[in-house]
C-alpha positions as CSV (number, residue, x, y, z in Angstrom):
1,M,0.0,0.0,0.0
2,S,1.3,3.4,-0.8
3,I,0.6,6.8,0.8
4,R,-1.0,7.9,-2.4
5,S,-3.5,5.0,-2.4
6,L,-4.6,5.4,1.2
7,H,-7.7,7.5,0.3
8,R,-8.9,4.7,-1.9
9,E,-8.2,2.1,0.8
10,W,-10.2,4.2,3.3
11,E,-13.1,4.4,1.0
12,A,-13.0,0.6,0.7
13,R,-12.4,-2.1,3.3
14,S,-9.0,-2.9,4.8
15,K,-7.7,-6.5,4.7
16,G,-5.2,-8.2,6.9
17,R,-5.0,-10.2,10.1
18,L,-4.4,-8.2,13.2
19,T,-2.2,-9.1,16.2
20,S,-2.8,-8.5,19.8
21,C,0.2,-6.2,19.9
22,E,-0.5,-2.6,20.8
23,Y,1.9,0.4,20.5
24,S,1.4,3.6,22.4
25,V,2.8,6.8,20.7
26,H,2.9,10.4,21.6
27,L,2.2,12.7,18.6
28,T,3.1,16.3,18.0
29,E,0.2,18.6,18.1
30,Q,0.5,19.1,14.3
31,D,0.4,15.3,13.6
32,A,-2.5,14.8,16.1
33,A,-4.4,17.5,14.3
34,R,-3.7,15.9,10.9
35,I,-4.9,12.5,12.2
36,A,-8.1,14.2,13.6
37,A,-8.6,15.9,10.2
38,L,-8.4,12.6,8.4
39,A,-10.8,11.0,10.9
40,E,-13.3,13.7,10.2
41,M,-12.8,13.4,6.4
42,Y,-13.3,9.6,6.6
43,P,-15.8,9.0,9.3
44,L,-16.2,5.3,8.5
45,R,-12.6,4.8,9.6
46,S,-11.6,4.9,13.3
47,T,-8.6,7.0,14.4
48,E,-6.8,3.7,15.2
49,Q,-7.5,2.4,11.6
50,I,-6.1,5.6,10.1
51,V,-3.0,5.4,12.2
52,T,-2.6,1.7,11.4
53,D,-3.0,2.4,7.7
54,L,-0.5,5.3,7.7
55,L,2.0,3.2,9.6
56,K,1.6,0.3,7.1
57,A,2.0,2.7,4.1
58,A,5.1,4.3,5.7
59,L,6.6,0.8,6.4
60,D,5.9,-0.3,2.8
61,E,7.6,2.8,1.4
62,L,10.6,2.5,3.8
63,E,11.0,-1.2,2.7
64,N,11.0,-0.1,-0.9
65,A,13.5,2.6,-0.2
66,L,16.0,0.5,1.5
67,P,19.1,0.5,-0.7
68,Y,20.2,-2.6,-2.7
69,R,23.8,-3.6,-2.2
70,E,25.1,-6.2,-4.6
71,G,26.3,-9.3,-2.8
72,E,28.8,-11.8,-4.0
73,R,26.5,-14.7,-4.7
74,V,24.7,-15.0,-8.1
75,L,21.1,-16.0,-7.6
76,E,20.1,-16.3,-11.3
77,E,20.5,-14.7,-14.7
78,D,18.2,-12.1,-16.1
79,E,16.6,-12.3,-19.5
80,F,19.8,-10.9,-21.1
81,G,22.0,-13.5,-19.5
82,D,23.4,-11.0,-17.0
83,P,24.0,-12.2,-13.4
84,V,21.5,-11.2,-10.7
85,Y,23.3,-11.0,-7.4
86,E,21.9,-11.5,-3.9
87,D,21.0,-8.3,-1.9
88,A,23.6,-7.7,0.7
89,G,22.1,-4.4,1.8
90,P,19.8,-3.5,4.7
91,G,16.7,-4.7,2.8
92,R,17.9,-8.3,3.1
93,L,18.3,-8.0,6.9
94,F,15.0,-6.3,7.2
95,H,13.2,-9.1,5.3
96,E,15.0,-11.8,7.4
97,L,14.1,-10.1,10.7
98,T,10.5,-9.5,9.5
99,R,10.1,-13.2,8.7
100,K,11.6,-14.1,12.2
101,H,9.2,-11.8,14.0
102,L,6.2,-12.9,11.8
103,Q,6.8,-16.5,12.7
104,R,7.0,-15.6,16.4
105,L,3.8,-13.7,16.2
106,R,2.0,-16.6,14.5
107,E,3.3,-19.1,17.0
108,S,2.2,-17.0,20.0
109,G,-1.2,-16.0,18.6
């Protein structure tokens, strides 16, 4: 989900399985006002749903923005026969840790 597509998502229904994890955050007055404005603009979405959707969109964009660093191991060849190397950048670690924590959440819940 991207930030740009949130308004479409808010007009439709969200999907996804929720965990029992809760996070408490303190927002600046400006950010709290913006969340309240969105809640007023989209009255069918709760404030919590809006914050959850914004966080998901931000995490998706962050994941896509993590830099690729060419590793040493060749994973495959592209359609032109050029080697495609493993990602040795922070994106790989992020994906590995995400899988680890996802497995933990699924096992506990």
